[in-house]
Every structure is written in C-alpha cells, then in structure tokens.
DRENDO-1510 file (C-alpha; in Angstrom, 1 decimal, always signed):
<recs>
REC; n; res; u; v; w
REC; 1; MET; -53.1; +99.0; +184.4 .
REC; 2; LEU; -54.0; +95.7; +182.6 .
REC; 3; THR; -52.4; +92.5; +183.3 .
REC; 4; ARG; -52.4; +90.0; +181.4 .
REC; 5; ARG; -50.9; +86.4; +182.2 .
REC; 6; LEU; -48.0; +84.8; +179.8 .
REC; 7; LEU; -46.1; +81.7; +179.3 .
REC; 8; LEU; -42.4; +81.5; +179.1 .
REC; 9; PRO; -40.8; +78.0; +179.6 .
REC; 10; GLY; -37.2; +77.1; +180.0 .
REC; 11; LEU; -34.9; +80.6; +179.9 .
REC; 12; THR; -32.1; +81.5; +182.1 .
REC; 13; THR; -33.0; +84.5; +183.3 .
REC; 14; LEU; -30.6; +88.1; +185.2 .
REC; 15; ALA; -32.4; +90.6; +186.9 .
REC; 16; LEU; -30.5; +93.4; +186.4 .
REC; 17; ALA; -29.6; +96.8; +188.6 .
REC; 18; ALA; -28.7; +100.0; +186.5 .
REC; 19; THR; -25.7; +101.8; +187.8 .
REC; 20; GLY; -26.8; +104.9; +190.4 .
REC; 21; CYS; -30.3; +104.3; +190.1 .
REC; 22; SER; -33.0; +103.9; +193.2 .
REC; 23; SER; -35.5; +101.2; +193.4 .
REC; 24; THR; -39.2; +102.3; +194.8 .
REC; 25; PRO; -42.0; +99.7; +195.6 .
REC; 26; HIS; -43.3; +98.5; +192.6 .
REC; 27; THR; -47.5; +97.3; +192.6 .
REC; 28; GLY; -47.5; +96.5; +189.5 .
REC; 29; ALA; -46.8; +92.0; +189.0 .
REC; 30; VAL; -43.5; +92.1; +188.2 .
REC; 31; ALA; -40.9; +91.3; +190.9 .
REC; 32; GLU; -37.8; +93.4; +191.9 .
REC; 33; ALA; -34.8; +92.0; +191.2 .
REC; 34; GLY; -33.9; +89.1; +193.4 .
REC; 35; GLY; -37.6; +88.4; +193.8 .
REC; 36; SER; -39.4; +85.8; +191.6 .
REC; 37; PRO; -42.3; +86.7; +189.2 .
REC; 38; THR; -45.7; +84.3; +189.5 .
REC; 39; THR; -45.4; +81.6; +187.6 .
REC; 40; ALA; -47.0; +78.1; +187.1 .
REC; 41; SER; -45.9; +75.3; +185.1 .
REC; 42; GLN; -48.1; +74.1; +182.4 .
REC; 43; GLY; -48.8; +70.9; +181.3 .
REC; 44; ASP; -47.0; +71.3; +177.8 .
REC; 45; GLY; -43.5; +72.5; +180.6 .
REC; 46; THR; -43.7; +75.7; +180.1 .
REC; 47; GLN; -44.4; +78.2; +182.9 .
REC; 48; GLN; -47.0; +81.4; +183.1 .
REC; 49; LEU; -45.9; +85.2; +184.2 .
REC; 50; THR; -47.2; +88.1; +184.8 .
REC; 51; VAL; -46.7; +91.0; +181.9 .
REC; 52; ASP; -46.6; +94.8; +182.9 .
REC; 53; ALA; -45.3; +97.8; +182.4 .
REC; 54; ALA; -41.6; +98.0; +184.0 .
REC; 55; PRO; -40.9; +100.8; +186.4 .
REC; 56; GLN; -40.2; +103.8; +184.5 .
REC; 57; GLY; -37.8; +107.1; +184.6 .
REC; 58; SER; -35.0; +107.6; +187.5 .
REC; 59; ALA; -36.5; +104.3; +189.8 .
REC; 60; ALA; -36.1; +102.1; +186.8 .
REC; 61; PRO; -33.9; +99.6; +187.4 .
REC; 62; SER; -32.1; +98.4; +184.1 .
REC; 63; ALA; -33.6; +94.7; +184.2 .
REC; 64; ILE; -31.6; +92.1; +181.7 .
REC; 65; ALA; -32.6; +88.8; +180.5 .
REC; 66; ARG; -30.2; +85.6; +179.2 .
REC; 67; THR; -30.4; +82.3; +177.8 .
REC; 68; ARG; -27.9; +80.5; +179.3 .
REC; 69; THR; -26.3; +77.9; +176.9 .
REC; 70; GLY; -27.6; +74.3; +177.7 .
REC; 71; GLN; -29.6; +75.6; +180.3 .
REC; 72; THR; -33.3; +75.2; +180.1 .
REC; 73; GLN; -34.6; +76.7; +184.2 .
REC; 74; PRO; -34.8; +80.4; +184.6 .
REC; 75; GLU; -31.7; +81.7; +186.6 .
REC; 76; LYS; -31.5; +85.3; +188.4 .
REC; 77; SER; -28.4; +87.1; +188.8 .
REC; 78; SER; -27.3; +90.7; +189.7 .
REC; 79; LEU; -25.9; +91.5; +186.6 .
REC; 80; LYS; -26.5; +94.6; +184.6 .
REC; 81; VAL; -24.7; +95.6; +181.2 .
REC; 82; ALA; -22.4; +98.7; +182.1 .
REC; 83; SER; -22.3; +100.4; +178.8 .
REC; 84; TYR; -22.6; +99.0; +175.1 .
REC; 85; ASP; -20.9; +100.3; +171.4 .
REC; 86; LYS; -23.3; +99.5; +169.1 .
REC; 87; ALA; -20.6; +100.2; +166.4 .
REC; 88; SER; -17.8; +97.4; +167.2 .
REC; 89; GLY; -20.7; +95.2; +169.2 .
REC; 90; ARG; -18.7; +95.7; +172.2 .
REC; 91; ALA; -20.3; +95.2; +175.6 .
REC; 92; VAL; -19.6; +95.1; +179.4 .
REC; 93; ILE; -21.6; +92.9; +181.8 .
REC; 94; SER; -20.7; +93.4; +185.4 .
REC; 95; LYS; -22.0; +93.0; +188.5 .
REC; 96; ALA; -24.9; +95.5; +190.0 .
REC; 97; PRO; -23.9; +96.9; +193.6 .
REC; 98; GLN; -26.2; +95.0; +196.2 .
REC; 99; GLY; -28.5; +96.3; +197.8 .
REC; 100; THR; -29.1; +98.8; +195.3 .
REC; 101; GLY; -32.1; +101.6; +196.1 .
REC; 102; GLY; -32.3; +100.0; +199.6 .
REC; 103; SER; -33.4; +95.9; +198.1 .
REC; 104; PRO; -30.6; +93.3; +198.4 .
REC; 105; THR; -29.8; +92.0; +194.6 .
REC; 106; HIS; -29.0; +88.4; +195.4 .
REC; 107; SER; -29.8; +85.5; +193.2 .
REC; 108; PRO; -31.1; +82.0; +195.0 .
REC; 109; THR; -27.6; +80.7; +192.9 .
REC; 110; PRO; -24.3; +81.7; +192.4 .
REC; 111; ASP; -23.8; +84.5; +189.8 .
REC; 112; GLN; -22.3; +83.1; +186.8 .
REC; 113; PRO; -19.9; +84.8; +184.2 .
REC; 114; VAL; -21.3; +85.5; +180.4 .
REC; 115; ALA; -19.8; +83.2; +177.9 .
REC; 116; VAL; -20.5; +82.1; +174.3 .
REC; 117; GLY; -23.8; +81.3; +173.4 .
REC; 118; ASP; -25.7; +83.3; +175.8 .
REC; 119; VAL; -28.2; +85.7; +175.0 .
REC; 120; ILE; -29.0; +88.9; +176.1 .
REC; 121; ALA; -31.9; +91.0; +176.6 .
REC; 122; SER; -31.8; +94.5; +178.3 .
REC; 123; ALA; -33.9; +97.0; +179.0 .
REC; 124; PRO; -32.4; +100.7; +178.4 .
REC; 125; ALA; -28.2; +100.8; +179.2 .
REC; 126; PRO; -25.6; +103.1; +178.9 .
REC; 127; GLY; -25.2; +102.7; +175.1 .
REC; 128; ALA; -28.1; +101.4; +173.9 .
REC; 129; PRO; -30.8; +104.1; +175.0 .
REC; 130; ASP; -33.2; +101.5; +173.0 .
REC; 131; GLY; -32.2; +98.7; +174.9 .
REC; 132; LEU; -30.4; +95.7; +173.9 .
REC; 133; LEU; -30.8; +91.9; +172.2 .
REC; 134; ALA; -28.4; +90.4; +171.6 .
REC; 135; LYS; -26.0; +86.6; +171.6 .
REC; 136; VAL; -22.6; +86.6; +173.2 .
REC; 137; THR; -20.2; +85.6; +170.6 .
REC; 138; GLU; -16.5; +86.0; +171.9 .
REC; 139; VAL; -15.5; +86.4; +175.3 .
REC; 140; VAL; -12.4; +89.0; +175.4 .
REC; 141; LYS; -11.2; +89.8; +178.7 .
REC; 142; LYS; -11.5; +91.1; +181.9 .
REC; 143; THR; -11.4; +94.8; +183.0 .
REC; 144; ASP; -12.0; +96.8; +186.1 .
REC; 145; ARG; -15.5; +97.4; +184.9 .
REC; 146; GLY; -16.5; +93.5; +184.3 .
REC; 147; THR; -16.1; +91.3; +181.5 .
REC; 148; GLU; -15.9; +92.7; +177.8 .
REC; 149; VAL; -17.8; +90.5; +175.3 .
REC; 150; LYS; -18.5; +90.6; +171.2 .
REC; 151; THR; -22.0; +90.4; +170.5 .
REC; 152; ALA; -24.1; +90.1; +167.6 .
REC; 153; SER; -27.6; +90.9; +167.0 .
REC; 154; THR; -30.1; +88.1; +167.6 .
REC; 155; THR; -34.1; +87.8; +167.8 .
REC; 156; LEU; -36.7; +87.6; +170.4 .
REC; 157; ALA; -37.4; +84.2; +169.8 .
REC; 158; SER; -34.0; +83.1; +170.8 .
REC; 159; VAL; -34.8; +84.3; +174.4 .
REC; 160; LEU; -38.5; +83.3; +174.5 .
REC; 161; LYS; -38.4; +79.9; +172.4 .
REC; 162; ASP; -41.3; +77.9; +173.2 .
REC; 163; ASP; -42.9; +80.9; +175.7 .
REC; 164; LYS; -46.3; +82.3; +175.5 .
REC; 165; ALA; -46.7; +86.2; +176.2 .
REC; 166; ASP; -50.0; +88.2; +175.0 .
REC; 167; GLY; -50.8; +91.6; +176.7 .
REC; 168; LYS; -51.6; +95.6; +176.4 .
REC; 169; VAL; -49.2; +97.6; +178.4 .
REC; 170; PRO; -50.7; +101.5; +178.8 .
REC; 171; VAL; -48.1; +104.4; +178.0 .
REC; 172; ASP; -47.2; +106.0; +180.9 .
REC; 173; PRO; -47.6; +109.7; +179.5 .
REC; 174; ALA; -45.5; +111.5; +181.9 .
REC; 175; THR; -42.6; +109.3; +179.8 .
REC; 176; VAL; -43.7; +110.6; +176.8 .
REC; 177; ALA; -40.8; +113.4; +175.9 .
REC; 178; VAL; -42.4; +115.8; +173.6 .
REC; 179; GLU; -40.8; +118.4; +171.0 .
REC; 180; PRO; -42.5; +121.2; +170.1 .
REC; 181; LEU; -42.1; +122.2; +166.8 .
REC; 182; MET; -43.7; +125.3; +166.4 .
REC; 183; LYS; -45.3; +128.1; +168.7 .
REC; 184; GLY; -48.3; +128.2; +170.3 .
REC; 185; VAL; -48.3; +124.0; +171.3 .
REC; 186; THR; -49.2; +123.6; +174.9 .
REC; 187; VAL; -48.5; +120.2; +176.5 .
REC; 188; SER; -50.6; +118.5; +178.8 .
REC; 189; TRP; -51.1; +115.0; +180.7 .
REC; 190; ALA; -52.7; +113.0; +183.7 .
REC; 191; LYS; -51.8; +110.0; +185.2 .
REC; 192; GLY; -51.9; +108.3; +188.9 .
REC; 193; GLY; -51.3; +110.3; +191.3 .
REC; 194; GLY; -50.0; +113.3; +189.4 .
REC; 195; LEU; -53.1; +114.6; +187.9 .
REC; 196; ARG; -52.8; +117.5; +185.6 .
REC; 197; SER; -55.1; +119.4; +184.0 .
REC; 198; GLY; -55.4; +120.6; +180.7 .
REC; 199; PRO; -55.3; +124.4; +179.4 .
REC; 200; ASN; -58.6; +126.6; +180.8 .
REC; 201; SER; -58.5; +124.5; +183.9 .
REC; 202; THR; -60.2; +121.4; +181.9 .
REC; 203; LYS; -59.0; +117.8; +183.8 .
REC; 204; LEU; -57.9; +115.2; +182.0 .
REC; 205; PRO; -58.9; +111.0; +182.2 .
REC; 206; LEU; -56.1; +109.5; +183.7 .
REC; 207; GLY; -53.3; +108.6; +181.8 .
REC; 208; ASN; -54.4; +110.7; +178.3 .
REC; 209; LEU; -51.6; +113.5; +176.6 .
REC; 210; ARG; -53.3; +116.0; +175.6 .
REC; 211; LEU; -51.8; +118.6; +172.6 .
REC; 212; ASP; -53.0; +122.0; +172.2 .
REC; 213; VAL; -52.1; +123.7; +168.7 .
REC; 214; ASP; -53.4; +127.6; +167.5 .
REC; 215; ALA; -51.5; +127.7; +164.3 .
REC; 216; ALA; -52.4; +129.9; +161.2 .
REC; 217; VAL; -52.0; +128.2; +157.5 .
REC; 218; GLY; -51.2; +129.8; +154.5 .
REC; 219; THR; -54.2; +132.4; +153.2 .
REC; 220; ALA; -55.6; +132.9; +149.9 .
REC; 221; GLU; -53.8; +135.2; +147.3 .
REC; 222; GLY; -55.9; +137.8; +147.3 .
REC; 223; ALA; -58.3; +137.0; +149.9 .
REC; 224; PRO; -59.1; +139.7; +152.5 .
REC; 225; VAL; -57.6; +140.4; +156.0 .
REC; 226; SER; -60.9; +138.8; +157.5 .
REC; 227; ALA; -60.8; +135.5; +155.9 .
REC; 228; GLY; -56.5; +134.6; +157.9 .
REC; 229; ALA; -56.7; +131.4; +158.0 .
REC; 230; SER; -55.7; +129.4; +160.9 .
REC; 231; VAL; -56.2; +125.9; +162.8 .
REC; 232; SER; -56.7; +125.9; +166.6 .
REC; 233; GLY; -57.9; +123.4; +169.0 .
REC; 234; PHE; -56.6; +119.8; +170.9 .
REC; 235; VAL; -55.4; +116.5; +170.6 .
REC; 236; GLN; -55.9; +114.5; +173.3 .
REC; 237; LEU; -54.8; +110.5; +173.5 .
REC; 238; ALA; -54.3; +107.2; +175.9 .
REC; 239; PRO; -51.7; +105.2; +173.3 .
REC; 240; GLN; -51.0; +101.7; +174.8 .
REC; 241; VAL; -48.7; +99.0; +173.3 .
REC; 242; GLU; -49.7; +95.7; +172.0 .
REC; 243; PHE; -47.8; +92.7; +172.0 .
REC; 244; SER; -48.0; +88.4; +171.6 .
REC; 245; TYR; -45.9; +86.3; +171.2 .
REC; 246; ASP; -46.5; +82.2; +170.1 .
REC; 247; GLY; -43.4; +79.8; +170.4 .
REC; 248; ALA; -46.0; +76.5; +170.2 .
REC; 249; PRO; -43.9; +73.9; +171.8 .
REC; 250; GLY; -42.2; +71.8; +169.3 .
REC; 251; ALA; -42.6; +74.2; +166.5 .
REC; 252; GLY; -39.0; +74.7; +165.8 .
REC; 253; ALA; -37.1; +77.6; +165.7 .
REC; 254; LEU; -39.9; +79.9; +164.3 .
REC; 255; PRO; -42.7; +81.4; +166.4 .
REC; 256; HIS; -46.3; +80.3; +165.8 .
REC; 257; ALA; -47.4; +83.1; +166.3 .
REC; 258; ALA; -46.4; +87.2; +167.0 .
REC; 259; PHE; -47.9; +90.7; +166.9 .
REC; 260; LEU; -47.2; +93.5; +167.5 .
REC; 261; GLY; -48.9; +97.0; +167.2 .
REC; 262; MET; -50.3; +99.9; +169.0 .
REC; 263; SER; -53.9; +100.9; +169.6 .
REC; 264; GLY; -55.6; +103.2; +172.2 .
REC; 265; ASP; -58.5; +105.8; +172.2 .
REC; 266; TRP; -58.0; +109.3; +170.6 .
REC; 267; SER; -60.1; +112.4; +170.7 .
REC; 268; SER; -59.9; +115.9; +169.2 .
REC; 269; GLN; -61.7; +119.3; +168.8 .
REC; 270; TRP; -60.1; +121.8; +166.8 .
REC; 271; GLU; -61.6; +125.0; +163.9 .
REC; 272; LEU; -60.2; +125.7; +160.8 .
REC; 273; LYS; -61.3; +129.3; +159.8 .
REC; 274; GLY; -60.6; +131.6; +157.0 .
REC; 275; ARG; -59.5; +131.2; +153.2 .
REC; 276; ALA; -56.7; +128.5; +153.0 .
REC; 277; ALA; -54.3; +129.0; +149.8 .
REC; 278; ALA; -54.7; +127.0; +147.1 .
REC; 279; SER; -53.1; +123.5; +147.1 .
REC; 280; THR; -50.3; +122.6; +144.4 .
REC; 281; GLY; -49.2; +119.6; +144.1 .
REC; 282; ALA; -49.9; +117.7; +147.1 .
REC; 283; PRO; -51.4; +119.0; +150.7 .
REC; 284; LYS; -49.3; +120.5; +152.9 .
REC; 285; ARG; -48.3; +118.9; +156.2 .
REC; 286; ILE; -47.7; +120.8; +158.4 .
REC; 287; PRO; -46.0; +118.8; +162.1 .
REC; 288; PHE; -46.7; +120.9; +165.1 .
REC; 289; ALA; -44.9; +118.0; +167.8 .
REC; 290; LYS; -42.9; +115.4; +168.3 .
REC; 291; LEU; -43.5; +112.9; +170.6 .
REC; 292; HIS; -41.2; +109.7; +171.6 .
REC; 293; SER; -41.4; +106.7; +174.2 .
REC; 294; SER; -40.1; +103.6; +175.0 .
REC; 295; PRO; -42.1; +101.5; +177.6 .
REC; 296; VAL; -40.6; +98.3; +178.8 .
REC; 297; ILE; -43.1; +95.8; +178.8 .
REC; 298; GLN; -41.8; +93.4; +181.4 .
REC; 299; VAL; -42.7; +89.6; +180.4 .
REC; 300; GLY; -41.5; +87.8; +183.8 .
REC; 301; PRO; -38.0; +88.8; +184.3 .
REC; 302; VAL; -37.3; +89.3; +179.9 .
REC; 303; PRO; -37.3; +93.2; +179.5 .
REC; 304; VAL; -38.9; +94.2; +175.7 .
REC; 305; VAL; -38.4; +97.2; +174.9 .
REC; 306; VAL; -40.9; +98.9; +172.7 .
REC; 307; ASN; -39.8; +102.1; +171.0 .
REC; 308; LEU; -43.1; +104.6; +169.9 .
REC; 309; ASP; -43.2; +107.8; +168.2 .
REC; 310; LEU; -45.6; +109.8; +166.9 .
REC; 311; THR; -45.5; +113.2; +164.8 .
REC; 312; CYS; -48.9; +115.2; +165.2 .
REC; 313; TYR; -49.9; +117.1; +162.5 .
REC; 314; VAL; -51.9; +119.7; +160.5 .
REC; 315; GLN; -53.1; +119.0; +156.6 .
REC; 316; VAL; -54.8; +121.4; +154.5 .
REC; 317; GLU; -55.7; +120.8; +150.8 .
REC; 318; ALA; -57.9; +123.9; +149.2 .
REC; 319; ASP; -58.3; +125.8; +145.8 .
REC; 320; GLY; -57.7; +128.9; +147.6 .
REC; 321; ARG; -62.1; +130.0; +147.0 .
REC; 322; VAL; -64.1; +128.9; +150.1 .
REC; 323; THR; -64.1; +130.6; +153.4 .
REC; 324; LEU; -65.0; +128.4; +156.0 .
REC; 325; ASP; -65.4; +128.6; +159.8 .
REC; 326; VAL; -66.4; +125.5; +161.0 .
REC; 327; ARG; -65.6; +123.5; +164.8 .
REC; 328; GLN; -65.7; +119.5; +165.3 .
REC; 329; ASP; -65.5; +117.3; +167.6 .
REC; 330; VAL; -64.0; +114.1; +167.1 .
REC; 331; LYS; -63.7; +110.8; +169.4 .
REC; 332; GLY; -63.0; +106.9; +169.0 .
REC; 333; ASP; -60.0; +104.9; +168.6 .
REC; 334; PHE; -57.9; +102.7; +166.7 .
REC; 335; ARG; -55.3; +99.9; +166.5 .
REC; 336; VAL; -53.0; +99.0; +164.1 .
REC; 337; GLY; -49.8; +96.4; +163.8 .
REC; 338; GLY; -48.6; +93.4; +162.5 .
REC; 339; SER; -50.2; +89.9; +163.0 .
REC; 340; TYR; -48.1; +86.3; +162.3 .
REC; 341; ALA; -48.8; +83.5; +161.8 .
REC; 342; SER; -47.4; +80.0; +161.0 .
REC; 343; GLY; -47.2; +79.3; +157.2 .
REC; 344; LYS; -49.0; +82.7; +156.4 .
REC; 345; GLY; -46.4; +85.2; +157.1 .
REC; 346; TRP; -47.6; +88.6; +158.6 .
REC; 347; THR; -50.3; +90.6; +157.6 .
REC; 348; PRO; -51.5; +94.2; +158.3 .
REC; 349; VAL; -54.2; +95.0; +160.8 .
REC; 350; SER; -56.0; +98.2; +161.0 .
REC; 351; THR; -59.3; +99.2; +162.3 .
REC; 352; SER; -60.7; +102.3; +163.4 .
REC; 353; ALA; -64.2; +103.7; +165.4 .
REC; 354; VAL; -64.5; +107.3; +164.9 .
REC; 355; GLN; -67.4; +109.7; +165.3 .
REC; 356; SER; -67.6; +113.1; +165.2 .
REC; 357; SER; -70.3; +116.4; +164.8 .
REC; 358; PRO; -70.1; +119.8; +163.8 .
REC; 359; VAL; -70.0; +122.2; +166.6 .
REC; 360; LYS; -70.5; +125.3; +164.6 .
REC; 361; ALA; -70.6; +125.1; +160.5 .
REC; 362; GLU; -70.6; +128.2; +158.2 .
REC; 363; VAL; -69.5; +128.0; +154.6 .
REC; 364; SER; -69.5; +130.9; +151.8 .
REC; 365; ALA; -68.7; +131.5; +148.6 .
REC; 366; ALA; -68.1; +128.8; +146.0 .
REC; 367; GLY; -64.6; +126.0; +146.2 .
REC; 368; LYS; -63.7; +122.8; +148.2 .
REC; 369; VAL; -61.4; +122.4; +151.2 .
REC; 370; LYS; -60.0; +119.4; +153.5 .
REC; 371; ALA; -58.0; +119.7; +156.9 .
REC; 372; ALA; -56.9; +116.8; +158.8 .
REC; 373; LEU; -55.4; +117.1; +162.3 .
REC; 374; GLY; -53.6; +113.7; +162.6 .
REC; 375; ALA; -50.3; +111.7; +163.3 .
REC; 376; GLU; -48.0; +109.2; +162.0 .
REC; 377; ALA; -46.8; +106.6; +164.2 .
REC; 378; SER; -44.7; +103.8; +164.2 .
REC; 379; VAL; -43.7; +100.9; +166.4 .
REC; 380; GLY; -40.5; +99.0; +167.1 .
REC; 381; LEU; -38.9; +96.7; +169.1 .
REC; 382; TYR; -35.3; +97.6; +170.5 .
REC; 383; GLY; -35.3; +100.6; +168.1 .
REC; 384; ALA; -36.0; +98.9; +164.9 .
REC; 385; VAL; -38.9; +100.3; +163.5 .
REC; 386; GLY; -41.8; +97.2; +163.2 .
REC; 387; VAL; -45.2; +99.5; +162.1 .
REC; 388; GLY; -45.5; +103.0; +160.7 .
REC; 389; ALA; -49.4; +103.9; +160.6 .
REC; 390; ASP; -50.6; +107.0; +159.9 .
REC; 391; PHE; -54.5; +108.1; +161.7 .
REC; 392; ALA; -56.5; +111.6; +160.0 .
REC; 393; PRO; -59.4; +112.5; +161.4 .
REC; 394; TYR; -60.4; +115.3; +159.3 .
REC; 395; LEU; -63.4; +117.6; +158.1 .
REC; 396; ARG; -64.3; +118.6; +153.9 .
REC; 397; GLY; -66.1; +121.1; +152.7 .
REC; 398; GLU; -67.5; +121.8; +149.9 .
REC; 399; ALA; -69.9; +124.7; +148.2 .
REC; 400; ASP; -71.0; +126.1; +144.6 .
REC; 401; ALA; -72.8; +128.9; +143.9 .
REC; 402; LYS; -74.6; +130.4; +140.7 .
REC; 403; ALA; -75.8; +133.9; +139.5 .
REC; 404; SER; -77.8; +135.2; +136.9 .
REC; 405; ALA; -78.9; +138.3; +135.8 .
REC; 406; SER; -81.5; +139.9; +133.6 .
REC; 407; THR; -81.9; +142.5; +130.9 .
REC; 408; ASP; -84.6; +144.4; +133.4 .
REC; 409; GLY; -81.7; +144.3; +136.1 .
REC; 410; LYS; -82.6; +141.7; +138.7 .
REC; 411; THR; -80.2; +139.3; +139.9 .
REC; 412; SER; -80.1; +136.7; +142.1 .
REC; 413; ALA; -77.4; +134.1; +143.7 .
REC; 414; THR; -78.5; +130.6; +145.2 .
REC; 415; GLY; -76.2; +127.8; +146.1 .
REC; 416; SER; -75.4; +124.9; +148.5 .
REC; 417; TRP; -73.3; +123.5; +151.0 .
REC; 418; ALA; -72.1; +120.8; +152.8 .
REC; 419; LEU; -69.8; +119.6; +155.3 .
REC; 420; HIS; -68.5; +115.8; +155.7 .
REC; 421; GLY; -66.5; +114.1; +158.6 .
REC; 422; GLY; -64.0; +111.3; +158.3 .
REC; 423; PHE; -60.6; +109.5; +158.7 .
REC; 424; ASP; -57.4; +107.9; +157.0 .
REC; 425; LEU; -55.7; +105.0; +157.9 .
REC; 426; SER; -53.0; +104.0; +156.5 .
REC; 427; GLY; -49.4; +102.7; +157.0 .
REC; 428; GLN; -47.0; +99.6; +156.3 .
REC; 429; LEU; -45.2; +97.1; +158.5 .
REC; 430; HIS; -41.3; +96.9; +158.1 .
REC; 431; VAL; -38.1; +94.6; +158.1 .
REC; 432; GLY; -38.1; +95.5; +161.8 .
REC; 433; LEU; -41.1; +92.3; +162.5 .
REC; 434; SER; -38.1; +90.1; +161.5 .
REC; 435; LEU; -36.5; +90.8; +165.4 .
REC; 436; PHE; -39.8; +88.4; +166.2 .
REC; 437; GLY; -37.4; +85.2; +164.6 .
REC; 438; THR; -39.8; +84.8; +161.9 .
REC; 439; PRO; -38.3; +85.3; +158.2 .
REC; 440; VAL; -36.9; +88.4; +156.7 .
REC; 441; MET; -39.4; +91.1; +155.1 .
REC; 442; ASP; -37.7; +92.0; +151.9 .
REC; 443; ARG; -39.9; +95.3; +151.3 .
REC; 444; ARG; -42.5; +97.2; +153.4 .
REC; 445; ILE; -46.4; +95.2; +153.2 .
REC; 446; PRO; -48.9; +98.2; +152.9 .
REC; 447; LEU; -51.2; +97.9; +155.9 .
REC; 448; GLY; -53.5; +99.5; +153.0 .
REC; 449; THR; -56.2; +102.8; +153.0 .
REC; 450; LEU; -59.0; +102.0; +155.8 .
REC; 451; ASN; -61.4; +105.4; +154.9 .
REC; 452; ARG; -64.4; +106.4; +156.6 .
REC; 453; GLU; -66.8; +109.6; +155.8 .
REC; 454; TRP; -70.0; +110.9; +157.0 .
REC; 455; PRO; -72.3; +113.7; +156.2 .
REC; 456; LEU; -72.0; +116.8; +159.4 .
REC; 457; ALA; -74.2; +119.3; +157.4 .
REC; 458; SER; -75.5; +120.7; +155.1 .
REC; 459; GLY; -77.8; +123.6; +152.9 .
REC; 460; ARG; -79.0; +125.8; +150.4 .
REC; 461; ALA; -79.7; +129.2; +151.0 .
REC; 462; GLY; -79.5; +132.1; +148.8 .
REC; 463; LEU; -76.1; +133.8; +148.9 .
</recs>
C-alpha cells in the first residue's frame, strides 16, 4: 500500500464510530478513533499528516471530521452521524458508544455539541451512503438520538483550508461490488491475506480484479452456422484513486491546485471469432458487468469519500462480410483525471501506455471489422461525479479479395489482410469537481480523444 505525506493546517476534527460496527487493528498510517495521526509542524503553520485508505467493510469506523467556527486546531471527538435525510438536509449528530469494538473512543478535550458554522465531513453513514460533506446552518433540537441539525452543501476547501494533500490509494478489490449484466461472466479477485485464483487456477497478482466473459454477438445474416460470432476472454485491472489538494496559505478561499483521477494497470486477453453482423448507425455496445466502490481516503482525521464506477463492455463494428478468428493479449496502464491550477482553471489529464500481441490470427473473405473490450469509468467525491472516462483497447481487421476468370476457363483468387491493435481513451470533466471549492464549471469539459494504433500482423496469399 502506497503511503504519501499530507499537509493539514488548522482543522477541528472528530473521529466517529458507526453504530454496531466493530473495529479491528489497522496497520496503515491512520490512527484509530481516539488516537493521533502523525503530524509535523511546517514553517508556514500547517501540519503534515499521512494519507491512507481507511479500513473497509464491517470493521470500518464511520469517521467524521469537523471544522469548528473560530477554531484552528484539530479536535478529536466521539461523535457520529446517526442519520441523514438528503431531501431536507437534516442530520442527527450523536455520541458514539464508548469502547466501540473494544477500543476506547474518547477525546483529549471535552466533547462539544455541534454549532452553526461547523463543517462536517463524514464517511458513509445511515442515509448518506456516499458520505456527507455539509455545513451546519441551524441547530434544530435535542432528541433521544442526538442533536438534530439543518445542513447545506459545502466544499472541501471549507474543511481543508490551507492544507496540502497528495496521494494514491489502491482500491481494495474485495470491496468492489460487481453486477453481472449477462450470463457467462465470472468474477475473481486477489488481496493480501485472502488470495483467490482466477478461472483454470490462474493466480492473480495482489490487488487485482478479474472479469471473465464468454458472450455471443450478432452473426451476419446468411452466414453459415460455423461462422457464429462470439467474444470471449478476460479483463484484469488494479485501479487506484489519485487525489491531491493544495490550499496554498494566503491564497484566499480558493485552493492553489487540485487533482482528482483514476489510474492503474490493465491487462486483457480476448478472442473474437465468426462473422459479426453488419453495423447500422453507431457501433453496437454490449455491457457485461457494472462495478462500484466507494473507497474512503483518510487524510489524517479527515475522511474523503471517493466514488468509483466502471461498466465493462464489448463493442463490435463490422460490415458483415469478413470472418475472423483472432486472439490478442493487451497489457498496459492508464491515467485520467482533472487538474486545477489557480488562474488556469480545470484542465484534462489523459495518458496511457498499452502494448498488445496477437496470439492467433486468421482472416478469410473480404471486409472490415473492429472490436473493443473496454470500460466506461467515473470518479467523484461524496456522490458527485467529477471525471468520466472511456478506455477501450481494440482490435481492427480488414481483408480484400480479387478474383479473375478467363475464356479458357482458368480462374484465380488473391487477397491481402491486415490486423491492427490499438486503444481509444476519451472522457470529460464534470461540474462535480467544484466540490474542491473551485469555480463552478457551467459545462462539461471534454478530455479529448487519445488514440494509438499499431500493426499486429498482415499477409497476402491465394484465397
């Protein structure tokens, strides 16, 4: 697990434990509730803290941090978001049970009730599955469950202020929820302490998630039964979230810089065979699985909830004439996101380095076909989408044939064929990036299209 150093100046923070959850030892850089994250005073008055993935699953505490009005130093507390109603913006803040999971959850200073002006940043809590980032606008009343308050949306700048943060957090594959969208989809994953194997006893690298698919695609009209079209293979990826924030002391209400994105390793091996039906209009896209994860990046005591969604798909574009039997191996990496700089605004970031090699290649008849095994991805904060991307490694094949006949009855046929590998990377930045506290974007900003293509194989022979 990669650990980076972060700078956090005056924050008033509280760590909260969720009702009914038990805690387990966590060997990362984040302290347990009631503990103290590693800090170091900087020359400009900021504090340096570590960043790591928060504990996940049933053992995860539902931590919150708050910035109290008029305060500049961190403050630990055993409060929690007991409930939240998104429609009304009302929340109930209460004390967490002492000793949750066997660990005392006390603070070095007496607990203070929430007040108007406090900013709350919470990990997923009842009624707020994507976490909560809000400012208290009114203290309504005391109830038997805690203090009921009204809240309004706010930004990370109101919590992090002059802080600095920069880190990459791998997404635990065991926490990714996978929804198969068709038959023939198999899911495998591997993590430390719980290694799992893929199909056919294939061992997966730690931190990887693998999806195997075997799907039929539309066959060209009039094609023989033996030319039935299908796509089979696997996608294997190890995604990680990238997050950075630079409050730049003295820069005012706006941060100096920020970044939100996703990167990771990608590998796939897949086979396209048969004679695919001719495409009419846009290429036919067949989604075969949806993935969702909400990792919590623990910036010192501040939980930043990141929402990650992927839809894996097969896409085929063909003229209905060429018959293929092609298998290729694709490996590489990708990085997409949005980068903010004071005075320049948001700019897109998209890079990828991919290599592929044909394992098998047979082409007959004349025609064109292009097939991709890709993924649509979105990355956001606290449920608001910030970056959308489409990463599609593909295979493209084409063949031509010429036939001639003479009066003496002699006939001949010759042809040439070529196969190309490549990938398309495109996407857009969304208004959700304004959660950093930057100016609101009034439109979506395209990431542009990054395309790379290379020859795999070619030939000429009698047909």
